[in-house]
C-alpha positions as CSV (number, residue, x, y, z in Angstrom):
1,M,0.0,-0.1,-0.5
2,N,3.0,2.4,1.0
3,L,4.7,1.3,-2.6
4,A,1.7,2.6,-4.2
5,R,0.8,5.7,-2.8
6,N,4.8,6.4,-2.9
7,F,3.8,5.9,-6.8
8,V,0.9,8.3,-7.0
9,E,2.8,11.2,-5.6
10,N,5.4,10.5,-8.4
11,F,2.2,11.4,-11.0
12,P,2.4,14.8,-11.3
13,C,5.8,15.5,-12.2
14,F,5.6,12.5,-14.6
15,S,2.6,14.6,-15.9
16,I,4.8,17.4,-16.7
17,V,7.8,15.4,-18.0
18,L,5.6,13.2,-20.3
19,C,4.3,16.2,-22.3
20,M,7.6,17.9,-22.5
21,V,9.1,14.1,-24.2
22,A,5.9,14.2,-26.5
23,G,6.5,17.0,-27.9
24,I,10.4,16.3,-28.3
25,L,9.5,13.1,-30.0
26,S,6.6,14.9,-32.4
27,T,9.7,17.1,-33.6
28,P,11.0,14.6,-36.5
29,I,7.6,13.0,-37.7
30,K,4.8,13.4,-39.3
31,G,1.0,15.3,-38.9
32,N,-0.6,12.0,-38.0
33,H,1.7,10.4,-35.4
34,A,2.4,14.0,-33.5
35,K,-1.6,13.6,-33.2
36,R,-1.7,10.1,-31.6
37,I,1.3,10.9,-29.6
38,T,-0.4,13.7,-28.2
39,L,-4.1,12.3,-28.0
40,L,-2.0,9.4,-25.8
41,V,-0.3,12.0,-23.5
42,V,-3.0,13.7,-22.8
43,I,-5.4,10.5,-22.0
44,L,-2.2,9.5,-20.0
45,V,-2.4,13.0,-17.7
46,T,-5.4,12.8,-17.4
47,C,-5.5,9.6,-15.9
48,M,-2.9,10.0,-13.9
49,S,-4.4,13.3,-12.5
50,A,-7.7,11.4,-11.7
51,A,-5.6,9.0,-9.8
52,T,-4.2,11.8,-7.9
53,F,-7.0,13.3,-7.2
54,L,-8.4,10.6,-5.6
55,Y,-5.7,9.6,-3.3
56,V,-5.2,13.3,-2.2
57,A,-9.1,13.5,-1.7
58,S,-9.0,9.9,0.1
59,T,-6.6,10.7,2.3
60,G,-7.4,14.6,3.1
61,T,-3.6,15.6,2.7
62,S,-1.5,17.1,0.0
63,F,2.0,16.1,-0.6
64,V,5.4,17.9,-1.9
65,Y,7.1,16.2,-4.4
66,T,10.8,17.7,-4.3
67,M,12.6,17.3,-7.3
68,G,15.9,16.0,-7.4
69,K,15.6,15.2,-3.8
70,Y,17.7,18.4,-3.3
71,P,15.8,20.0,0.3
72,A,14.3,23.2,0.8
73,P,15.2,26.1,-0.2
74,W,17.8,24.7,-2.5
75,G,15.3,22.2,-4.4
76,N,12.3,22.4,-6.5
77,E,9.2,21.3,-5.5
78,I,6.0,20.4,-6.8
79,R,3.0,20.4,-4.2
80,A,-0.1,18.8,-4.9
81,G,-3.6,19.3,-2.9
82,V,-7.1,18.6,-3.6
83,L,-7.7,21.6,-5.9
84,E,-4.3,21.0,-7.4
85,T,-5.0,17.8,-8.8
86,M,-9.0,19.0,-9.7
87,L,-7.9,21.2,-11.6
88,A,-5.4,19.2,-13.2
89,T,-8.2,16.6,-13.9
90,V,-10.6,19.1,-15.5
91,F,-8.4,21.3,-17.5
92,S,-6.6,17.9,-19.2
93,L,-10.3,16.9,-20.0
94,V,-11.0,19.9,-21.7
95,M,-8.1,19.8,-23.5
96,L,-8.8,16.0,-24.7
97,F,-12.2,16.8,-25.5
98,S,-11.3,20.4,-27.5
99,L,-8.9,18.2,-29.4
100,L,-11.0,16.1,-30.5
101,G,-13.3,18.2,-31.0
102,G,-11.8,20.4,-33.5
103,M,-8.7,17.4,-34.8
104,D,-10.7,17.4,-38.8
105,H,-10.4,21.4,-39.2
106,V,-6.7,21.3,-37.4
107,F,-6.0,19.1,-40.7
108,K,-7.6,22.1,-42.8
109,D,-7.0,25.2,-41.2
110,I,-3.3,24.3,-40.6
111,P,-0.6,23.5,-43.5
112,E,0.7,20.2,-43.9
113,E,3.8,20.6,-43.1
114,K,3.1,22.4,-40.0
115,I,0.7,20.1,-38.5
116,N,3.4,18.4,-35.9
117,L,4.4,21.8,-35.1
118,Y,0.7,22.3,-34.0
119,F,0.9,19.4,-32.0
120,I,4.0,20.1,-30.5
121,L,2.8,23.2,-29.3
122,V,-0.1,21.9,-27.5
123,D,2.4,19.5,-25.6
124,L,4.0,22.6,-24.5
125,L,0.5,24.0,-23.4
126,L,-0.1,21.2,-21.8
127,S,3.0,20.6,-19.7
128,S,2.8,24.3,-18.9
129,L,-0.2,24.2,-17.5
130,L,0.1,21.2,-15.2
131,A,3.4,22.7,-14.2
132,I,1.6,26.3,-13.1
133,I,-1.1,24.8,-11.4
134,Y,1.5,22.2,-9.3
135,T,4.6,24.5,-8.8
136,N,5.6,25.3,-5.7
137,D,8.5,27.2,-7.1
138,L,7.7,31.0,-7.6
139,F,10.6,31.2,-10.6
140,T,9.6,27.9,-12.2
141,G,6.0,29.2,-12.0
142,Y,7.3,32.4,-14.0
143,V,9.3,30.0,-16.2
144,F,6.5,28.0,-17.1
145,V,4.2,31.2,-17.7
146,E,6.6,32.3,-20.4
147,I,6.5,28.6,-22.2
148,N,3.0,29.0,-21.7
149,T,2.7,32.2,-23.6
150,I,4.8,31.2,-26.2
151,A,2.8,28.1,-27.2
152,A,-0.5,29.9,-26.8
153,C,0.6,32.3,-29.2
154,G,2.2,29.9,-31.9
155,M,-1.4,28.3,-31.4
156,I,-3.0,31.6,-32.6
157,M,-0.5,32.4,-35.4
158,I,0.1,29.1,-37.2
159,R,-3.0,29.0,-39.3
160,K,-1.1,31.7,-41.1
161,I,-4.0,34.0,-42.5
162,G,-3.1,37.7,-41.5
163,R,-6.3,38.2,-38.8
164,S,-4.3,35.3,-37.3
165,L,-1.0,37.1,-37.4
166,V,-2.1,40.1,-36.5
167,A,-3.7,38.7,-33.5
168,A,-0.8,36.6,-32.6
169,T,0.9,39.9,-32.2
170,R,-1.5,41.9,-30.3
171,Y,-1.5,39.1,-27.5
172,M,2.3,38.9,-27.6
173,V,2.3,42.7,-26.7
174,M,0.0,42.4,-24.1
175,S,1.5,39.1,-22.6
176,L,4.8,40.3,-22.4
177,I,3.9,43.6,-20.4
178,G,1.7,41.4,-18.3
179,S,5.4,38.9,-17.6
180,G,7.0,42.4,-17.2
181,L,5.0,43.5,-14.6
182,F,5.2,39.5,-13.0
183,L,9.1,39.2,-13.2
184,I,9.7,42.3,-11.5
185,G,7.5,41.8,-9.0
186,L,9.2,38.1,-8.6
187,A,12.6,39.8,-8.5
188,M,11.5,41.8,-5.5
189,L,9.8,39.4,-3.3
190,Y,12.9,37.5,-3.8
191,D,15.3,40.6,-3.0
192,I,13.2,41.1,0.0
193,T,12.3,37.6,1.3
194,G,15.3,35.5,-0.4
195,H,13.3,32.6,-1.1
196,L,11.2,31.4,-3.6
197,L,9.8,28.4,-2.6
198,M,6.3,29.5,-1.8
199,E,6.1,28.6,1.7
200,N,9.9,29.8,2.5
201,A,8.5,33.0,1.2
202,H,5.6,33.2,3.1
203,L,7.1,32.7,6.6
204,V,9.5,35.7,6.0
205,M,6.5,37.7,4.5
206,N,4.6,37.4,7.8
207,Q,7.4,38.3,9.7
208,L,8.1,41.5,7.9
209,V,4.2,42.5,7.7
210,Q,4.0,41.9,11.7
211,E,7.7,43.9,12.1
212,G,6.3,46.7,9.9
213,K,8.6,46.6,7.7
214,Y,8.9,47.5,4.0
215,S,5.3,48.6,3.9
216,V,5.8,50.1,0.9
217,P,7.5,47.8,-1.1
218,L,5.6,45.0,-0.5
219,L,2.4,46.9,-1.4
220,V,4.3,47.8,-5.2
221,I,5.3,44.0,-5.0
222,I,1.3,42.9,-4.6
223,S,0.8,45.1,-7.7
224,F,2.6,44.2,-10.0
225,I,2.6,40.5,-9.5
226,T,-1.5,41.4,-9.5
227,V,-1.8,43.5,-13.0
228,G,0.4,41.2,-14.5
229,L,-1.3,38.6,-14.0
230,A,-4.5,40.6,-14.5
231,I,-3.2,41.8,-17.7
232,K,-2.1,37.8,-18.8
233,S,-5.7,37.0,-18.2
234,G,-7.3,39.9,-20.1
235,L,-9.3,41.5,-17.1
236,Y,-11.0,44.3,-18.7
237,P,-9.7,46.7,-19.8
238,F,-6.8,44.6,-20.6
239,H,-8.7,42.6,-22.8
240,S,-8.3,43.9,-26.4
241,W,-6.6,40.6,-27.8
242,M,-9.2,38.2,-27.1
243,P,-11.8,38.6,-29.5
244,D,-9.5,38.4,-32.5
245,A,-6.8,35.5,-30.6
246,Y,-9.9,33.5,-30.3
247,G,-12.3,34.3,-33.2
248,Y,-9.4,33.6,-35.9
249,S,-7.7,30.5,-34.4
250,T,-8.5,27.0,-35.5
251,V,-11.2,26.1,-33.4
252,S,-9.6,24.0,-31.3
253,S,-6.9,26.5,-30.1
254,S,-10.1,28.8,-29.6
255,S,-11.4,26.7,-27.1
256,I,-7.9,25.4,-25.6
257,L,-7.0,29.2,-25.3
258,S,-10.4,30.5,-23.7
259,S,-10.8,27.5,-21.4
260,L,-7.7,26.9,-20.3
261,V,-4.9,29.4,-20.8
262,S,-6.8,32.4,-19.1
263,K,-7.6,30.7,-16.5
264,S,-4.1,29.5,-15.7
265,Y,-2.8,32.8,-14.7
266,I,-5.7,33.2,-12.7
267,I,-4.7,30.0,-10.9
268,L,-1.5,31.1,-9.9
269,L,-2.4,34.2,-8.6
270,I,-4.8,32.3,-6.1
271,K,-2.2,30.1,-5.2
272,I,0.4,33.4,-4.6
273,F,-2.2,34.9,-3.2
274,Y,-2.8,32.1,-0.6
275,R,0.5,30.9,0.0
276,V,3.0,33.2,-0.9
277,I,1.9,36.9,0.4
278,G,-1.5,35.2,2.6
279,F,-4.9,36.3,2.1
280,D,-5.2,38.4,5.0
281,N,-2.4,40.6,3.9
282,I,-3.9,40.8,0.2
283,V,-7.3,41.7,1.8
284,N,-5.0,44.6,3.8
285,S,-3.4,45.9,0.7
286,K,-6.8,46.9,-0.8
287,I,-5.9,45.3,-4.0
288,V,-8.7,42.8,-4.1
289,D,-11.1,46.3,-4.1
290,V,-9.4,47.0,-7.2
291,L,-9.9,43.7,-8.9
292,F,-13.7,43.6,-7.5
293,V,-14.4,46.8,-9.6
294,F,-12.3,46.4,-12.5
295,G,-14.2,42.6,-12.3
296,L,-17.4,44.1,-12.2
297,A,-16.9,46.3,-15.0
298,G,-15.7,43.8,-16.9
299,M,-18.7,41.6,-16.0
300,V,-21.0,44.3,-17.8
301,M,-18.7,45.6,-20.3
302,G,-17.8,42.3,-21.8
303,S,-21.3,41.6,-22.2
304,V,-21.9,44.7,-24.2
305,G,-19.2,43.7,-26.5
306,A,-20.6,40.7,-26.8
307,I,-24.3,42.1,-27.6
308,M,-22.1,44.6,-30.5
309,A,-20.5,41.8,-31.8
310,K,-21.5,40.8,-36.0
311,D,-20.6,37.1,-35.6
312,I,-20.8,34.2,-33.4
313,Y,-17.0,34.0,-32.8
314,R,-17.0,37.3,-31.6
315,M,-19.6,37.1,-29.3
316,I,-18.2,34.1,-27.5
317,A,-15.1,36.1,-27.0
318,F,-16.6,38.9,-25.8
319,S,-18.5,36.7,-23.2
320,S,-15.4,35.5,-21.8
321,V,-14.1,38.6,-21.0
322,A,-17.7,38.7,-18.8
323,Q,-16.6,35.8,-17.7
324,I,-13.4,36.6,-16.5
325,G,-15.0,39.6,-14.9
326,Y,-16.8,37.3,-12.3
327,V,-13.7,35.3,-11.4
328,Y,-12.0,38.6,-10.5
329,M,-15.3,39.8,-8.9
330,G,-15.5,37.1,-6.6
331,I,-11.9,37.0,-5.5
332,G,-13.1,40.6,-4.6
333,L,-15.5,40.0,-2.0
334,E,-12.7,38.9,0.2
335,T,-14.1,35.6,1.3
336,E,-13.8,32.3,1.4
337,A,-17.1,31.8,-0.2
338,G,-16.5,34.2,-3.0
339,M,-13.4,32.6,-3.6
340,V,-15.3,29.2,-4.2
341,A,-17.4,30.8,-6.4
342,A,-14.5,32.1,-8.4
343,I,-12.6,28.9,-8.2
344,F,-16.2,26.9,-9.2
345,H,-16.6,29.5,-12.1
346,I,-13.1,28.7,-13.4
347,L,-14.5,24.9,-13.9
348,T,-17.6,26.0,-15.3
349,H,-16.1,28.5,-17.8
350,A,-13.5,26.1,-19.1
351,I,-16.4,23.3,-20.0
352,T,-19.1,25.8,-21.3
353,K,-16.8,27.8,-23.3
354,S,-15.2,24.9,-25.0
355,L,-18.5,23.6,-25.7
356,L,-19.7,26.8,-27.4
357,F,-16.5,26.8,-29.4
358,L,-16.9,23.6,-30.6
359,A,-20.8,24.3,-31.2
360,A,-19.9,27.4,-33.0
361,K,-17.6,25.6,-35.5
362,G,-20.6,23.2,-36.2
363,L,-22.8,25.8,-37.2
364,N,-20.7,27.7,-39.0
365,N,-19.9,24.2,-41.2
366,V,-23.4,24.0,-42.0
367,S,-23.7,27.7,-43.4
368,G,-21.4,28.3,-46.0
369,R,-18.2,29.0,-43.3
370,K,-20.1,32.1,-42.4
371,R,-19.6,33.5,-39.1
372,V,-22.4,36.4,-39.1
373,F,-25.8,35.7,-37.4
374,Y,-27.9,36.2,-40.8
375,A,-25.9,33.0,-42.2
376,L,-26.1,31.1,-39.0
377,Q,-30.4,31.3,-39.3
378,G,-31.8,27.7,-39.2
379,S,-28.3,25.9,-38.6
380,A,-29.2,23.7,-35.5
381,F,-31.9,21.9,-38.1
382,R,-28.6,21.2,-40.5
383,N,-26.3,20.2,-37.9
384,P,-28.5,19.2,-34.5
385,L,-25.8,18.3,-32.4
386,A,-24.0,21.7,-32.7
387,G,-27.5,23.3,-32.2
388,V,-28.5,21.1,-28.9
389,A,-24.4,21.5,-27.6
390,F,-25.0,25.3,-28.5
391,L,-28.3,25.5,-26.6
392,V,-26.8,23.6,-23.0
393,G,-23.7,26.1,-23.2
394,S,-26.0,29.3,-24.0
395,L,-28.6,28.4,-21.2
396,S,-25.4,27.3,-18.5
397,M,-24.1,31.1,-19.4
398,V,-27.2,32.5,-19.0
399,G,-27.9,30.4,-15.6
400,I,-30.6,28.4,-15.6
401,P,-31.3,25.5,-12.8
402,M,-29.4,22.1,-13.5
403,L,-26.7,23.5,-15.4
404,S,-23.1,24.7,-14.2
405,G,-23.5,28.0,-14.9
406,F,-27.1,28.4,-12.4
407,I,-24.4,27.1,-9.4
408,S,-21.8,29.5,-10.4
409,K,-24.6,32.9,-9.9
410,L,-25.9,30.9,-7.0
411,L,-22.8,31.1,-5.3
412,F,-21.7,34.7,-6.4
413,A,-25.1,35.5,-4.9
414,T,-24.6,33.8,-1.8
415,A,-21.1,35.0,-1.2
416,A,-22.1,38.5,-2.6
417,L,-24.4,38.2,1.2
418,G,-21.9,37.6,3.2
419,A,-19.2,39.8,2.3
420,A,-18.8,44.0,3.3
421,R,-21.7,45.9,3.3
422,E,-20.9,48.5,0.4
423,K,-20.2,45.0,-1.5
424,V,-23.5,43.7,-1.2
425,L,-26.1,45.7,-2.9
426,I,-23.6,46.8,-6.2
427,T,-22.6,42.8,-6.6
428,L,-26.2,41.9,-6.6
429,I,-27.6,44.1,-8.9
430,V,-23.7,44.3,-11.5
431,L,-24.9,40.4,-11.3
432,A,-28.8,40.7,-12.1
433,V,-27.5,43.4,-15.0
434,S,-25.0,40.7,-16.1
435,T,-27.6,38.0,-16.7
436,I,-30.0,39.8,-18.5
437,L,-27.4,40.9,-20.9
438,N,-26.3,37.4,-21.3
439,A,-29.4,36.1,-21.7
440,I,-29.9,38.8,-24.7
441,Y,-27.4,38.0,-26.8
442,F,-27.2,34.1,-26.0
443,L,-30.4,33.6,-26.6
444,H,-30.7,36.1,-29.4
445,T,-27.9,33.7,-30.8
446,V,-30.3,30.3,-30.2
447,V,-33.1,31.9,-31.4
448,R,-31.5,32.4,-34.6
449,I,-30.1,29.2,-35.2
450,Y,-33.3,27.4,-34.5
451,T,-35.5,29.9,-36.6
452,P,-36.4,27.5,-39.7
453,V,-37.8,30.8,-41.9
454,H,-36.4,32.8,-44.6
455,V,-33.3,30.4,-44.6
456,P,-31.2,31.5,-47.6
457,E,-31.6,29.3,-50.7
458,E,-28.1,27.8,-50.6
459,F,-27.8,26.8,-46.9
460,K,-31.5,25.0,-47.2
461,N,-30.2,21.6,-48.1
462,V,-26.3,21.6,-46.4
463,H,-25.8,18.9,-43.9
464,V,-22.7,17.7,-42.4
465,R,-21.2,14.3,-41.6
466,V,-20.0,14.9,-37.2
467,S,-17.0,12.8,-37.0
468,K,-16.8,10.1,-34.0
469,G,-14.7,12.2,-32.1
470,A,-16.5,15.5,-32.1
471,A,-19.4,13.9,-31.8
472,L,-18.2,12.0,-28.5
473,A,-16.2,15.4,-27.2
474,V,-19.5,17.6,-27.2
475,F,-21.6,15.0,-25.5
476,S,-19.2,14.0,-22.9
477,L,-18.5,18.4,-22.3
478,I,-22.6,18.2,-21.7
479,C,-22.7,16.1,-19.4
480,M,-20.1,17.8,-17.6
481,N,-21.7,21.0,-17.6
482,F,-25.0,18.7,-16.0
483,I,-22.7,17.2,-13.6
484,L,-21.2,20.7,-12.0
485,G,-25.0,21.6,-12.0
486,L,-26.2,18.6,-10.4
487,L,-23.5,17.6,-7.7
488,S,-22.3,20.9,-7.1
489,Q,-21.9,20.4,-3.5
490,P,-19.4,18.0,-3.0
491,I,-17.4,20.1,-5.8
492,T,-17.9,22.8,-3.6
493,D,-17.0,21.1,-0.4
494,L,-13.5,19.8,-2.4
495,I,-13.2,23.3,-3.8
496,Q,-13.2,24.4,0.3
497,V,-11.0,21.6,1.2
498,G,-8.5,22.5,-1.3
499,I,-8.6,26.2,-0.2
500,A,-8.1,24.9,3.7
501,M,-5.0,23.3,2.8
502,F,-3.5,26.3,0.8
503,A,-4.2,28.4,3.9
């Protein structure tokens, strides 16, 4: 039994290394072989993440894996608790379904000689996502943030159309600004504390706060780290790169970028808040009040942008701006309930946004590959599976009961009631306004795709054959949405346990 447990504790490290090895192996081979290697690796990583999650959930404890067996403070560490392993499992599943759902389009949208490069980027991206989730070392986190950024940028521009190159350039510029601020914050933190391992830095940080030393530099550090990661995650008003980056990538890239990449930076920020600086110190710095204000603004302005969008991809991309706002608003409530709601919404958005992009592509395929709304009219009848998928995803984002989006909004509203008095009313009002705006643009699109009248003649008899992989991916994401909606209590309980392990 002890041998089995010791073996399971190697899984987080195995997962990260396996993804990097897969990228190396895919370099000299053709696209089809690279595809098989990547899919196999993603499946193995999902299984290892799930096994690790079951292990830590059953034992109720976290564990630290020391890289190279060098003890702190010299060695590098991986830490796995309930929250980390849950996120790793969900992210790996979403990665798998995003690839399966958009695999046909990878081979259509990307030049044949670049397909193996695409799967190399996917391998590196998954490796960086897992490393950001698991790392217990700040500089390692920064290194994989940069790997994440480069891989994501490559996945945007590899399609080689003019708009994708512009989108990739804009994404890279904004990401580099965020990375620069983040690195400056880490350098200052290391200068003051002398540590990069999270627990060691946390001990020194608490001592400095108690002694009243370096109060201004600490505020600067918190600001740089927070703003840097907020820019990279697309918090309003740093969201300008999102519509084109998501809208002009191949569908698998859009699903992965919107569902996973932005969320990984928020997860790293939450880890730093709890495990390095201390959440009480974060609250005292008032930086969460700034996140709260911009989160509320993003909830409204992202929805307004979605209403004004002229095509379905930009609408979904602007919706992501609003959903990122929800997460930061939950963090800004300054309570454990708000943080639980924010993390639950990360799971909700990861699953639902991938589903929406895959569904939108299915509707686009039977509409002359046109993205504008008038061309999509009646498309749900020409591709019933994509129509049902878009309906489920839309209802979830609006907040219809039984779906995960409803639980997210219920958790945010409940958390608001336990927040500071000045935040209660404004949170509830903006939640209501945002929900109404969500309903306007999502239900407008649902009505459009299910309206059979005035269908353009060239689209009336167009039907598409859905591959088994795409059908499995869409069906699985729909099921995951209902699981989060119907089994939310044990999931939120596990999130609370994970946050307690952080603290």
